[in-house]
N, C-alpha and C positions, 0 to 999 in steps of 0.2 A: 766699097762693094756692100757693105751694110747699108750705108746712106742711099744706095742707088735702089735694095730692097723695099726700103721704108718710102721712097717716094712712089714707087709703082705701088705700093699699098694702099697709100692715101690718093692716089690717081683713081685705085680702083672703087673705093668709097666713095668719093666724089661720084663716079659715075654712077654708081647704084643710087645715090640719093637724086640725081639729075634724072633717073629714069623714075622713081617715084614720083615726083613732081610732076614729070611730062605726064605720067598717065592720067593725072588729077585734071591738068590742063586739058587734054583730050578729051577727057569725061566731059567736062564742063563745056566743051565744044560740040558733043555730041549731043548733049542734054538742049542746047541752043534749036538743034534740029529735030527735038522729042524723041531723040534714038536711045531709049532708056536699056535697050538691050547691050548696047554697043557700050553705054556709058556705066552699068553694072559689069560689064567683063573689064572693062579698063582699071574699075575700083578695085575689082578682086586682084588684077595684077598688081596696083600699087600697094594692096594689102599686104600681099605677099612678099613685096621687096621692103617692107619695114616701114611704111608710110606713118603708122601709128607709132614709131620712134621718133620721129622728127618733131621739132618745135609745134607749140600751140596753133601757131598760124595755119600750120600746113594740116594739124589734125582738124581744125575747124573748116578747112576748105573741103576735107575728104567728108567729114559729115554731112557740110551742107550739101554736097554733090550725092551722097549716098540717098539723103531725105528726099531730094528733089527725083532721083532715079527710080524710086521704089514708089514714091506717090505716083510719077506716073504710070508706073506698073500697073499699079493697084486700080486705076481710073481705066486704064486701055484693057486691061485681063483680068476681069475680075474673079477667075478660077481660084485662085490663092489670095482673094482680096482681102482676110483679115490679116493673114500671114503679112504681106507685103505692108497694110498700112502699120502694123506693130512694129516693122522694121523700120519705116518712114519716122512713125513718131519717137523711135528709139533713138534714132540718127540725130533729129533737130534735138532732141533733150539734149543731148550730148553737148552740141554746141551751147546750148543755153546755161549748162553747168558751167560753163568759165566765162560766157558772156551772155548775161540775162537779157540784155536789152539788142540781142543782134535781130534786125530786122528783117532780115532774109528767112531766119528759122523762125522767128513768131510767125511770120507770112505764110510760111509754109506748112505751119501746125493749123492755122486757120483755113487754108485751103482743103487741107487734110480732112479737117472736122468738117467741114461744109459737104465734101465728096461723100463722107461718112452717113451724112443726115439722109442726102440724095437718094443714097442706095437703100437706107433703112426704111424710107417713102416705099422705095419700088417692092423691097421684100415683103412689106407689109401688104401690099397690094397682088403680090404673088403667094399670100400667105405662109411665107417662110419667116413666120414669128421668133423662132429661136436665133435666127440672124440677126435679125431686125432689133431684138433686146440687146444683144451685145454689144451692136452697133451704137446705139442710143445709149447705153449705158457707159460705153467708152467717151462717147459724145460729152456726157455730163461728167464724167471724170476729166476730162482734159480741161473744163471750163465749170467749175462747181457753182457758180452764181448762177448758172443758167439751169436751174431747177426745175423747169419745164423738159428739158431732156428726161431728168429723171421720171418723172409722170409719164412721159412717152414711153418710156424703158417699160415701166410697169404695166402702163396699157398693152403693149406689145406682147408681155410675159402672160396676161391675162387671156388674150386672145389665142396663145398657142398653150394655154393650160399649165404654163410653167408656175404654178401656184407658190413653190416655196421662194422664188426669185421676184414675183409681183408682191408678195407679202413684205419682203424684206424693204422691197423701193419704197412701198406706202408708208411702211413704219417709219423710214427715212424722211419721208417728206412730213409726216405729222411732227416729228420731231425738230425739224428745220422751221415748224410752222407755216409751212409751204398754204399759200393762199388760193393761187392760180387764177387770179381776176386780172384783168386788164383792161384797157382803155383801148376803145376802137376811134379811131379818127376819121370822121365820114362826111361825106357832101355829097351833093345830087348832081348828076350831069345834065345840063340844061337839054342837050340833045335827045339823049334818051329817057329823061326823066326819072331814072332809078337812081338809088342810093349807092354810091361805091366806099370801099372800106382801103385807105391808104395806110403806108406802112408806117409812116410816122406823123404827127402833127404838122412837122415842117414841110414834108412833101404834100400835106392836103392843103397847107397854106399857099404854098407856090402855086396849086393849082385853084383855086381861087382866085389868086391875082390873075390868071389869064383869064378870066370872065366867062370860061367855058363850067364854071360850077358854082352852086350856088348850097343856100342852106348848110352850112358846115355844124356838126353835131359832136359831141363826145360821149359815146355810150361804154359805161362799165359794164365788162361780161361778168357773169355770176361767178362767184367763188367755188371751187372745186374741192373743197374739204369736204362736203355732202356725199359727193359721189365716191372719193377716197374711203370716207368711214364705211359706205353703203359695200364697196368691192371688198373691202377687208372683212367684213361680216359674211359677205357670200363666200368669200374661201374657206373661212372658218367652219362655216355651215357645210360646204364640200367636203371638208375634212373630218366631219363629223365631230366639232368640237362649239357648239351653239353657245356654251358659257363664256369663251373667249370673245365668241362674237359680241356679245352683250357686255362686256367689259370694254372692248375697243368704242364701242358706242358711248359708253359711258364717260371715256377718257376724252374723246373727241367731243365731248358736250361740255367738259368742264371749260374751255374755252369760250364757246359761244351756245350756252344754254337754250336759245331760242332761235339757233338757226334752222330755218325750216327745212333746208335739204337733210341735215344730222336728223332731225326729227322725222322725216319722213324714210329715212334708211334703218332707225329704230322701229316704226311702225312696219316696215315692209317684213324685216326681221321676226317680230311678235306674229306677223300673218304665214310666214314660211313655216315658223316652231307651231302653228295650230292654235295659237291663242289669240281667237280672232276679237274677244271680248276687249284683249289688251289694248289690239290694233286698233279698234273702234274706238277706245277712249283717247288713245294718241291722235287719231285721224280729226276727232273733234277738236280738240287743241289746236292742231295745224289750221283748220279751216278758221278758227278764230284771229289768227294771226295774216292768213291771207284769204280773206272773205271772196275775192273775186277770182279764184283760180278754180275752173271746171273740171280741171282733172282730180282736185281733190275731193269734190261733190260725187263725182262719179265713181271714185274708189270706195268714198263713205257708203254709196248706195250699193256697191256688191259686199261689203263687209256685213251692212245692216241684213240683206238679203240672207245672206250664209247664217246670220244670227235668228235668222226666223222674224225679224222685223221688218215686215212688208211695208207697211205703211210710210215707215220713215226711208225704206228704200226708195219707195214711189218719190218722195218729197224730194231727195238728193238729185234722183236723177233727173227729175223735172228741172231742180236748179241748174245742175250741168248743163242742160240742154237751152236754158234761159239765157247761161252766160257763153255757151258756145253752141250756136245753131246748126252747126256742121258736125258734133260729135255722132258719129253714126251709132257707135257700140251704145249709148244713151238710148236712142230710140229703141234700137233692138232689145235692149234689156229691160225697158219700160213695157214693149209688147209681151216680152216672157213672162214676166210678172203678172200681168193682166189674164196672160192666157194659161196660168197655171190654175186660176179659178175654174177656167171653163175644163180643165183635164179632171179635177174632181167632180164637175158635174155629171161628165161623160162615165166614170167609174160608178155613180152612184145609179145612172140612168141602166147602165148595163147589169145592175143587180136586180132591177125591177121585174116582174112576172108579166103574164098576161090580163090579169084580172083587172075589171073594168076603173076600180080605186087605182089599180099600178098605171093603167093607159092613160088617166086622168093628171096623175102626176109626171108622167114620162112627157107629156104635151107641155105642162107647166116648166119643166126642166129644160126642155127644148128651147122655150122662149128666151128663159134667162140664160141660157147659153148663147144665143145669139148678141145679146147686149155685150158680152164679154168680147165677141168677135168686131162689133161694132166701136166698142172702147180701143183695142188694140189696131185695129187695121190702119189709123192715120200715122200712127207711129211707125208702122212695118212699110207703108209707102213713102213716107219720107225718108226713112233708112235706104231703101232702094234708090230713091232719086238720089241721094248722095253718093250710093256706091250700087252702080247698076248691076254690076257681078256679083252681088252677094247673093249666093244660091239659096242660103237659107230662109232669108228674109221673102226671096220671091216663092220658095214653095209654099212657106207657112200664109202667105197673101193669096195663093192658088186656092188652096184648100179654104180659105175662109169665104173667098169668092164664089166658090161651088155651094159653100153650105148658104150664103144670102142671098144664092140665086143670081149673080152677078156674072150671067154668062158671057157676056162680051167683055168682061175685064179679065175673066178667066183665060178665055181663047188668046187674048194678047200676052196675058204672063205667061201661059204654055207656052209659047213662040219663043217667048225671050229664053226660056229656060233649054228649049231644045237648041236653040242656036250657040248659047253657052256648053251646052253639051257636045256640041260638035267642032267646038273650035280647039 
């Protein structure tokens, strides 16, 4: 009798074990049809029946199925995306704990990571920066060799004004000596004449062999160190800690003392702190290192103007225009500097009385004023040509045309202004 009871008990245990394994097999079949809901339900039954007490082989099968099921669920139903992603990652990692080379688990994590990055991109477009930062940072944690993901996480945090996280990520990037520069492999499409960027050198070289592409080139993108240092300083300024901002710049410059981006970030910091003389000093050093950069000359023009050095400002604006004839702001600022003298003359004219001597002086000042109009006008006309919707330039031109008696041009300019106002 006792023997019969034991046999029955053993048969019962065997039946339970068969049921556990059967549920996992059914879950695998459900996953083949992308039915993650059914798979998850079956896996829950298997767990309740004690599948995790089975041998390593069946535990591995269970976790592989769970990782796949929640990966599919995250992809199909983004409502609980982060929770499902974490469940999937944890399941695949359970497999890798005992079998680090498991191909299915590693492939599963790769697909999950790729999906996270895709969702992060869409979340940024939707301005859901908190979620984007979480996903990008998680992607970095999954593959810490891919430091670009940490950089993108920091950028998302800045966009979302999550400054504490952004600062943490940027500091980590600097600790890792992150550079961020890369090589772009390009070639020109014969049919369109346009240069295209390929994902790798191999893909570019294959395209060249097809004879559809010509003129291969390898282009190095700029380092991101300066931008990171600049963003760190901006965060510290946002947090009203300018001294920490200066310390961050100095630390970044230890490795690259003549990095133009870093020097520009330092100059911008002094500008924001109202130390225009220090800003001007640094900008002049930067220009020596990059003498063909029109933006640097434009910025020097702005700082010189603020420091009251009008002649230097004009010189820098003219140099910016020489290097970049399409720099609208440089033309506008040149005109503004010239017309500043006109405003001084108008103030002097308004103070005059009605005596013969005053009338004579008034006429002389009036003629002098027109000289400044004539000098400023070409810069305004060029600015308007480059930027036809620039209302400020148009309105100033209209006033000058009236003052110089250019009625036809005044009429045409007035029509442009009216049209813009009605659009």
